[in-house]
MILO-951574 format. One record per residue: residue number from 1; residue in three letters; x negated, y, z negated of N, C-alpha, C in turn. Coordinates in steps of 0.05 Angstrom, whole numbers, padded with zeros to 5 digits, always signed. Example, Ala and Ser with C-alpha at 12.3 -4.5 7.8 and 13.67 -1.06 7.14 Angstrom:
<rs>
(1, "ALA", (-00264, -00114, -00156), (-00246, -00090, -00156), (-00264, -00066, -00156));
(2, "SER", (-00257, -00045, -00142), (-00273, -00021, -00143), (-00258, +00001, -00157));
</rs>
This chain:
<rs>
(1, "MET", (+00079, +00659, -00064), (+00070, +00642, -00041), (+00094, +00640, -00021));
(2, "GLN", (+00092, +00645, +00000), (+00113, +00640, +00018), (+00119, +00614, +00029));
(3, "ASN", (+00098, +00595, +00031), (+00107, +00570, +00039), (+00100, +00546, +00020));
(4, "LEU", (+00108, +00552, -00003), (+00103, +00536, -00024), (+00118, +00506, -00024));
(5, "GLU", (+00141, +00508, -00010), (+00154, +00480, -00007), (+00139, +00464, +00015));
(6, "TYR", (+00128, +00477, +00033), (+00114, +00461, +00055), (+00086, +00449, +00041));
(7, "ILE", (+00075, +00462, +00022), (+00053, +00452, +00010), (+00060, +00428, -00008));
(8, "ALA", (+00080, +00435, -00023), (+00092, +00411, -00041), (+00099, +00386, -00027));
(9, "ALA", (+00115, +00392, -00002), (+00121, +00368, +00014), (+00091, +00353, +00023));
(10, "MET", (+00069, +00369, +00031), (+00044, +00358, +00038), (+00032, +00345, +00016));
(11, "LEU", (+00032, +00355, -00011), (+00021, +00339, -00032), (+00037, +00315, -00038));
(12, "LEU", (+00064, +00316, -00036), (+00079, +00291, -00042), (+00073, +00268, -00019));
(13, "TYR", (+00075, +00280, +00004), (+00066, +00260, +00029), (+00038, +00247, +00022));
(14, "VAL", (+00021, +00261, +00016), (-00007, +00252, +00013), (-00007, +00234, -00012));
(15, "THR", (+00004, +00242, -00030), (+00007, +00222, -00055), (+00020, +00195, -00049));
(16, "GLY", (+00040, +00198, -00033), (+00057, +00173, -00027), (+00040, +00153, -00009));
(17, "LEU", (+00024, +00167, +00012), (+00005, +00155, +00027), (-00019, +00141, +00015));
(18, "GLY", (-00029, +00158, -00006), (-00048, +00145, -00025), (-00041, +00120, -00040));
(19, "ILE", (-00017, +00120, -00049), (-00006, +00098, -00067), (-00004, +00076, -00046));
(20, "MET", (+00008, +00081, -00020), (+00011, +00056, -00003), (-00018, +00046, +00007));
(21, "LEU", (-00038, +00063, +00007), (-00059, +00050, +00018), (-00081, +00042, -00003));
(22, "PHE", (-00082, +00048, -00027), (-00098, +00042, -00046), (-00090, +00023, -00067));
(23, "HIS", (-00063, +00016, -00070), (-00053, -00001, -00087), (-00046, -00026, -00075));
(24, "SER", (-00051, -00054, -00086), (-00044, -00076, -00072), (-00015, -00085, -00085));
(25, "ASN", (-00006, -00074, -00105), (+00018, -00084, -00117), (+00038, -00075, -00097));
(26, "LEU", (+00058, -00093, -00089), (+00079, -00090, -00069), (+00102, -00068, -00079));
(27, "ILE", (+00108, -00068, -00104), (+00125, -00052, -00117), (+00117, -00022, -00115));
(28, "LYS", (+00090, -00017, -00120), (+00079, +00006, -00120), (+00076, +00018, -00090));
(29, "LYS", (+00074, +00000, -00070), (+00076, +00006, -00043), (+00105, +00016, -00039));
(30, "ILE", (+00124, +00004, -00045), (+00150, +00015, -00042), (+00157, +00041, -00055));
(31, "ILE", (+00144, +00047, -00081), (+00149, +00073, -00090), (+00132, +00094, -00075));
(32, "GLY", (+00110, +00086, -00065), (+00095, +00105, -00046), (+00111, +00113, -00023));
(33, "MET", (+00124, +00094, -00010), (+00139, +00096, +00016), (+00166, +00113, +00007));
(34, "ASN", (+00175, +00112, -00018), (+00198, +00128, -00024), (+00188, +00158, -00027));
(35, "ILE", (+00165, +00161, -00039), (+00154, +00189, -00045), (+00148, +00201, -00019));
(36, "MET", (+00139, +00184, +00000), (+00134, +00197, +00027), (+00160, +00204, +00045));
(37, "GLU", (+00181, +00186, +00038), (+00207, +00197, +00046), (+00216, +00221, +00038));
(38, "THR", (+00213, +00223, +00009), (+00223, +00248, -00003), (+00208, +00273, +00007));
(39, "ALA", (+00182, +00273, +00012), (+00167, +00290, +00027), (+00178, +00304, +00055));
(40, "VAL", (+00184, +00283, +00067), (+00199, +00287, +00096), (+00228, +00301, +00090));
(41, "PHE", (+00242, +00292, +00072), (+00266, +00305, +00065), (+00262, +00333, +00057));
(42, "LEU", (+00242, +00342, +00037), (+00238, +00366, +00031), (+00229, +00383, +00056));
(43, "ILE", (+00213, +00375, +00076), (+00206, +00388, +00097), (+00231, +00396, +00114));
(44, "PHE", (+00249, +00378, +00118), (+00274, +00384, +00133), (+00293, +00402, +00122));
(45, "ILE", (+00295, +00402, +00091), (+00310, +00422, +00078), (+00294, +00450, +00076));
(46, "ALA", (+00271, +00448, +00073), (+00258, +00475, +00078), (+00259, +00488, +00105));
(47, "ALA", (+00260, +00473, +00124), (+00260, +00482, +00150), (+00288, +00497, +00157));
(48, "GLY", (+00307, +00486, +00143), (+00335, +00495, +00147), (+00344, +00518, +00128));
(49, "TYR", (+00325, +00524, +00110), (+00332, +00542, +00088), (+00329, +00571, +00100));
(50, "VAL", (+00350, +00591, +00095), (+00346, +00617, +00106), (+00348, +00633, +00080));
(51, "ARG", (+00332, +00650, +00073), (+00329, +00667, +00047), (+00351, +00686, +00053));
(52, "GLY", (+00368, +00689, +00033), (+00390, +00705, +00032), (+00413, +00696, +00050));
(53, "GLY", (+00412, +00674, +00059), (+00435, +00661, +00074), (+00460, +00654, +00060));
(54, "GLN", (+00482, +00650, +00076), (+00506, +00644, +00064), (+00515, +00615, +00076));
(55, "PRO", (+00532, +00603, +00062), (+00544, +00579, +00071), (+00556, +00584, +00098));
(56, "PRO", (+00556, +00565, +00118), (+00565, +00569, +00145), (+00595, +00562, +00146));
(57, "ILE", (+00610, +00580, +00128), (+00640, +00576, +00129), (+00652, +00600, +00138));
(58, "ALA", (+00667, +00600, +00160), (+00676, +00625, +00171), (+00707, +00630, +00159));
(59, "LEU", (+00711, +00651, +00142), (+00737, +00657, +00132), (+00748, +00676, +00152));
(60, "PRO", (+00776, +00677, +00154), (+00788, +00694, +00169), (+00786, +00722, +00159));
(61, "GLY", (+00781, +00741, +00176), (+00776, +00769, +00171), (+00751, +00778, +00158));
(62, "GLU", (+00731, +00758, +00153), (+00704, +00766, +00143), (+00682, +00756, +00164));
(63, "PRO", (+00663, +00773, +00166), (+00641, +00767, +00187), (+00622, +00747, +00171));
(64, "LEU", (+00611, +00730, +00190), (+00591, +00710, +00182), (+00562, +00722, +00184));
(65, "LEU", (+00555, +00732, +00164), (+00527, +00742, +00165), (+00505, +00725, +00156));
(66, "LEU", (+00485, +00715, +00173), (+00460, +00700, +00165), (+00470, +00675, +00154));
(67, "PRO", (+00483, +00657, +00168), (+00489, +00631, +00158), (+00466, +00615, +00155));
(68, "VAL", (+00466, +00595, +00137), (+00448, +00574, +00133), (+00453, +00552, +00153));
(69, "ASN", (+00429, +00540, +00166), (+00437, +00518, +00184), (+00441, +00492, +00169));
(70, "PRO", (+00468, +00483, +00174), (+00477, +00459, +00162), (+00463, +00431, +00174));
(71, "LEU", (+00452, +00435, +00195), (+00443, +00410, +00208), (+00422, +00393, +00192));
(72, "PRO", (+00402, +00407, +00182), (+00382, +00393, +00167), (+00394, +00376, +00141));
(73, "GLN", (+00414, +00389, +00130), (+00426, +00377, +00107), (+00442, +00350, +00117));
(74, "ALA", (+00455, +00353, +00139), (+00469, +00329, +00150), (+00447, +00306, +00157));
(75, "LEU", (+00426, +00315, +00168), (+00405, +00293, +00174), (+00394, +00283, +00151));
(76, "ILE", (+00391, +00298, +00128), (+00383, +00287, +00103), (+00398, +00268, +00092));
(77, "LEU", (+00425, +00271, +00092), (+00446, +00254, +00083), (+00440, +00223, +00097));
(78, "THR", (+00439, +00227, +00126), (+00434, +00205, +00138), (+00409, +00188, +00132));
(79, "GLY", (+00388, +00206, +00129), (+00361, +00194, +00119), (+00364, +00181, +00092));
(80, "LEU", (+00378, +00194, +00074), (+00379, +00183, +00047), (+00394, +00153, +00050));
(81, "VAL", (+00416, +00151, +00065), (+00430, +00125, +00067), (+00407, +00105, +00080));
(82, "VAL", (+00393, +00112, +00100), (+00373, +00096, +00110), (+00351, +00088, +00091));
(83, "SER", (+00342, +00108, +00076), (+00321, +00103, +00056), (+00329, +00084, +00034));
(84, "VAL", (+00353, +00087, +00024), (+00363, +00071, +00001), (+00367, +00040, +00017));
(85, "SER", (+00377, +00039, +00039), (+00379, +00014, +00053), (+00354, +00001, +00056));
(86, "ILE", (+00333, +00014, +00064), (+00305, +00002, +00067), (+00296, -00008, +00039));
(87, "THR", (+00299, +00011, +00023), (+00287, +00002, -00002), (+00299, -00021, -00014));
(88, "ALA", (+00328, -00022, -00013), (+00341, -00048, -00025), (+00334, -00075, -00009));
(89, "TYR", (+00329, -00069, +00019), (+00320, -00093, +00034), (+00293, -00099, +00026));
(90, "ALA", (+00274, -00081, +00022), (+00243, -00087, +00015), (+00246, -00100, -00012));
(91, "LEU", (+00263, -00091, -00032), (+00261, -00104, -00058), (+00274, -00132, -00059));
(92, "ALA", (+00294, -00136, -00041), (+00304, -00165, -00037), (+00282, -00181, -00024));
(93, "LEU", (+00267, -00170, -00004), (+00243, -00185, +00006), (+00220, -00194, -00016));
(94, "LEU", (+00215, -00173, -00030), (+00197, -00176, -00056), (+00205, -00197, -00074));
(95, "ARG", (+00232, -00196, -00078), (+00241, -00221, -00094), (+00235, -00246, -00084));
(96, "GLU", (+00239, -00249, -00061), (+00236, -00276, -00048), (+00204, -00281, -00045));
(97, "ILE", (+00189, -00260, -00041), (+00160, -00264, -00040), (+00152, -00271, -00067));
(98, "TYR", (+00162, -00261, -00090), (+00152, -00268, -00114), (+00160, -00299, -00122));
(99, "ARG", (+00184, -00305, -00113), (+00195, -00333, -00117), (+00176, -00352, -00102));
(100, "HIS", (+00168, -00346, -00081), (+00152, -00366, -00065), (+00122, -00365, -00075));
(101, "PHE", (+00109, -00340, -00080), (+00080, -00342, -00086), (+00073, -00337, -00114));
(102, "GLY", (+00096, -00327, -00129), (+00091, -00326, -00158), (+00075, -00296, -00165));
(103, "THR", (+00071, -00279, -00147), (+00056, -00254, -00151), (+00066, -00235, -00128));
(104, "LEU", (+00060, -00208, -00136), (+00068, -00189, -00119), (+00040, -00171, -00110));
(105, "ASP", (+00018, -00184, -00118), (-00007, -00170, -00107), (-00013, -00180, -00079));
(106, "ALA", (-00014, -00162, -00061), (-00016, -00165, -00031), (-00042, -00181, -00026));
(107, "ALA", (-00062, -00175, -00038), (-00091, -00187, -00036), (-00091, -00218, -00042));
(108, "GLU", (-00075, -00222, -00064), (-00071, -00252, -00076), (-00051, -00268, -00055));
(109, "ILE", (-00030, -00249, -00048), (-00012, -00265, -00027), (-00024, -00271, -00001));
(110, "ALA", (-00044, -00253, +00008), (-00061, -00260, +00032), (-00080, -00282, +00027));
(111, "ARG", (-00089, -00285, +00006), (-00109, -00307, -00005), (-00093, -00332, -00004));
(112, "ARG", (-00073, -00333, -00016), (-00053, -00359, -00017), (-00044, -00366, +00008));
(113, "LYS", (-00035, -00346, +00025), (-00026, -00353, +00051), (-00047, -00364, +00065));
(114, "GLY", (-00071, -00358, +00065), (-00094, -00369, +00079), (-00099, -00395, +00073));
(115, "GLU", (-00094, -00404, +00046), (-00097, -00428, +00039), (-00074, -00449, +00050));
(116, "LEU", (-00052, -00438, +00051), (-00028, -00454, +00060), (-00032, -00465, +00088));
(117, "THR", (-00046, -00450, +00104), (-00044, -00457, +00134), (-00069, -00470, +00140));
</rs>
């Protein structure tokens, strides 16, 4: 199959989206978000892949035949830093939410928040 990586990315994205939509536990929602980010990373890497490509390093006296595009890999490195930062921030927020409400269930938090106001 020629586009297997795109199908895998689509399945990963749909799985992460399903986790975010259908689970009320906030930790599971963060896991779903991370799965969706991984799917986007896979799409970028698949788009930059060249079958039979070589690393884009020009050595003196040797021709550079069919180089692989390094830009998607650089974008993914930036994306990974952002992803880890967002995950750490979300987990820190969840810690405070748990400390304040005593639960990580979104429906229960919404119910308790309605009682407080």
